[in-house]
N, C-alpha and C positions, 0 to 999 in steps of 0.2 A: 504494500500500500504506500502510495506517495503522498506526502503531506505538503501543504502550502504553508510556509512559514511567513508569508507576507512579502516575499521577495518577488521581483518582477522577472519575467523571462528575459533572455538576451534581447529579443526583438522589442519587447515592451520597454526595456531600459534604454534602448537606442532610439526609439521612435521620436521623442521630443527633440533630441539633438539633430536627427536627420531632418525633421520637419523645419526647424529654424535655420538649418544650413541650406536647405534646398527650395523651400516653398516661395513662390514669387510674392505672395501677399505680405511676407515679413522680411523682404530683402533689405529694407532700410533700418531694421532693428539690429543693433550691434552692442556688444559690451555689457549685456544684461545677464542675469542668472535665470535660467529657464528650468521649470519643473512642471511636469504633467501638462504640457502644451500651453503654458502660460508663463509670464514673467513673475518670478518669485523673489523671496528675500533669502539670501544666504545666511547660514548660521553664524553665530558670533565667532566661532572658531575659524570659519572661512574668511572672516573679515579681520582677523588678527594679523597685523603687519609684522610683528615680531616672529610669530609662528611661520608666516610666509617666508620671511628672510631666512630663518633656520632651515626650512625645507629646501629653499633654493641652494643654500650652501651645502647641505648634505647631498643633494642631487648632483651638484657640480663635482663634489669629491668622488662620488660613485662613478660618474661617467668619465672622469679624468683617467681612471684606471684602464679604460678601453680605448 
């Protein structure tokens, strides 16, 4: 038996991004946070500039090895 734990399928998860990247009716919308086919509000963690800077630095360190 398969249980649904509230997660989206891959297609469901990609649908909003694909829509905003390709649909002509929203081609002038840019730089927003999109969720469930609408403009949404990112979480406090997503807006934390210190955390973003740390993530950037860790990412640079990881890819520098390659």
